[in-house]
N, C-alpha and C positions, 0 to 999 in steps of 0.2 A: 641568373635571377632563382631570387633563393625557393628549394623544394619545396611543392604545396605539402599542406600538411592532411591526413587521409581519415576522411568521416563513413559514415556508413550509416545509411538512412533504412532502419528495419520496419514495415510499414504493417498490420495489421487491415488488409482491407476488408474485415467485418464490422473495425467501428468507428462510431463515427456516422455524418455526413454526407459528408464531402467525398468526390466524385476521387478516384487516382492519378485522375488528368489533372485536377484543382492541386490537389496536396503538391505533385511532382513538378508545378507550374511555377504553386512559393516558393520550393524550398531553389530552381533557378534562379527565382525572379528576387530573394532576400536571402540565399547563401553566398557569401562572399568571395567568390569564385577565383580571386588572384590571391587567396589566402590557403584552401579549401580544395583540396581533390573529389570530390566523393560517387559513392555509387548509392543504386538503389537496391530492394529485395525485400522480395514478399513473404508473409507468411503465409505456408499451405496448410496447417493444423495446427491445434491447440497441442505447445509442447517442443512448437518449429525454432520459438523465436531462440530459446536458449544455446542450441547448437551454431545457427546466423552470429549470436554478438560473439560464443566463444572462439566464430572459428576468423572472425576477425582479430579479437585481442591477440591471438593466438599469431593472425599474418600483420601485426603490427601495427592496426589500422588506433590511429586514438584516440577517437570519439567515436561511441559509437550511439544514436538515437533513436528511442523508442517510439515509435507514430503508431500512439493508442492512445487507450484506458489502461487501468489500474492493472489489469489484467495481462497486458503485450508490458506495461513497465516492472513487473515482477520480475516476468519471464526475460527480457533483456539484460536486468543489472545480476535477475539468478546464474548468466554467460561472463559476465564480466564481474563477478566477484576475485576477489584476489588477485587481481592481474592492474595492469598498469594501463588498461583501455578507461579511460571515461566513458560516464552516460548523460547523454543528455535526452529532453526529453518533447517532444511535440505533442503536445496535451488534446486529446481526440475523445475521452471519456464522457459519460456520468459523470464522473468524483471525482477524476485528479489528483488523488488524494498526496502522493508526491510532491507531481510539481506544483500544489497550492503550499503544500511546508514552502518549498524550496524558494519560493516566493515569484515561481515563474509566470510569464503573463499567460490569459490564457488562450489570446488567441495566435494564432500559426507564424503569422508574418512576428511577433512581438518576443514570441519562441524563439526563433531564426537569426531573433537579432539579439539575448544570449547565447547562441552557440560560436559566434559571431564575435563575441568577446572573449571566449576561450578562459571564462575566471571558474578556477579549477579548485574542487578541498574534496576532503574527507570524509565519511556518514557512516554511522555503527550500520548491522542488518541484525536479523534475529534469525531464530528456527524456533519454531514449533512441530517434535518430534520428527526434525531431522529437514522439516521443509525451509527452507526461506522464506524472508516476508520485509517487509519494509514500511510500511506505514504501521503494520496492526498485525495482531491476531488475534482468535478471540475461540472459547469456549459458552456454549450455551444459545441463551435466544438471538447475539450476533451473527453465529453457525449458522442458525437454522432460516434467517430472514435472508443470508444467504443463497443457501441452496434454493431458496424458494423464486429470490430475484434471480436465478443465473436462468429458472426455467419462462419466467416471464418475457413475452415480446417489446413490453413498453419499459423504458430505461427513465434516466432522470429522476430527481430528491424528490418533485409530487410521488413518484411512484414509488418510490423506499416508502416515504411517509405513508401512505395507507396503504403498503402492506405491516409497519408495523402497527399499528392501529386498530389493523386488522386481527392482527394473529397478539398481542402483548396481553392479552386478559388471559386468554386460553391456553399458553404455553406452562409448563410446570417448572415449576425450577428445583434441583436432584441436590441430595447432599455430595458434599464432595470434601477430599480432605488435601491442604494445602500444605506442601512446603519454604516457608518466605523469609529468607533472611535467620533460618536456625530455631524460626519458630515456626509452630504447626499451627490451620486453621483450620479445625473442623467446622465447616458452614454449607446453609442451602447456600445454590448457584444457581443464579436465574442467567446472569452472564458474568461472564470473566473474559474484560479483556485487556490485550497485550499491549502496550502501544509502544513504536521506536520513537514516530513522529506523532505529533498533537493531534490530527484529524485524520475520520475517515475517508473522507474526499466532500465533496459540497461544502466547505467548510463547517461540516460537522464535528465539532471539540471532543471527542473522549475523554482526552490527557492534556488539557491546554498547557501543561505546564510542559508536556515532553522535550526534550534536548535530543534530537538528533545524530550528538556526539559528543554524548559523558557516559559513554558507555555502562548506561542504563536503562533496566526496562520498568518504563511506568504501567506498575498492573491499578485497571480498577475494578471495582466487585461488588457486582449490585447484587443483594444476598436474597430478594424478595422483590415484586412489583404490583405494584396494585397503581389503578390508576392517576391517581393523587402523583405520588413517586414518577411516575411514566411519562407527566406533563414536566414535572420540577425539573427532570431528567434532559430533557426535549427540550427544554427552554433554556438550561444553563449549555449545553450542547451548539447550541445554536447563536448563544451570547459568549462563548469562548470564557465561561464558570468555569470552575470546581462547581460540581453539584454539594450539594446538602449531604453532608457525615450520614444521615440520617435514607435518602437513596441511594448514595456508593462509596465506596469505601477507596482509598487513592495508595498505592505503596512502592516504592521502587526498591530494585534490587537486580541484579546479574542475573540471576536464576530461580526457575518459579519450576516444582512438581506437584503436580494435582491427580489426586488419583481418585475416579469418581467410584459414587456407587453402582451404576448404569454405565450402559453405552453412555457420552456425546457425541452434537456434530461439534466440527471444529472448520476453523478456515485460516487461511495466510492473504494478507492484501485482500480482503473480502473473495476472494474467489476459494467458493466450498470441498473443503476437503476428505470429508468423509466422516465416520462417526472412531472413536476408541475410549476405552475407560482409563487408559496413563496419560496424560502429557508430561510431555521434558519443554522446558521451551526457556532459553537465555539470550541473550546479548553477545554476538562476536562484531567487537569494536573495532572500527575505524578499517574495516574491510571491503569498500567501495566506493573510486573513485568517482565523481558526480560533477559536471558545471553547473554554477549557479547566477544566478544577477551581478 
């Protein structure tokens, strides 16, 4: 009998509504036990998953499965960067940005069938001030919303939209100087999003043309936002269209440097990282192996 492939499941116990027993039962039920030998480990704190993932890669585990939302996926993926171990996802979050971009089914049984087929490809990742991201990073309003959303007990798209509509007209834009493709852009900035993948999550497309394997960041700049522009931008995000030029501008590049007039909030994959005045954002091509449908 041929040796079974090693798989590790890293579960964030606080993500989603299913109990530990439910998830473990689904794994035992749907994972191909003839093909895979698996273990299941649980994160005990924020920042634990990268260690668990890196440990698995060092032990020669072939596939590490992130069971949770975008924050868990980011942590597990960070631990697997530049290794031979592939990331897979069982989506249990409110946004599931990377899982959706890669085409994963949102049901755990469907996602486990993806793992059984073990179709592996390699994708790019990004870095904002040295912090890895896999879907989007951003400065300005979307980072501010990430900081508010993080402290909100209610999750999901409705809560996110309510927060945006409540805060959008109170948030002030700030002057920035951005260096993109050798050009200097002296501009107001309401939000600047750096997209590796097309969407934030929840099928809200900030950069519908983004390709996760082209070695390029898709940069979306919103200079100022009034209610009309906000509605246009929201409509375009939910219908997978590029926003009108007067609402947003798009650039493609490998590297962006941004200098803000005062400190601005920033995020990576929806996780609020704090404030800074200088931002170095760059692509890291072909840096993560992933299982895809």
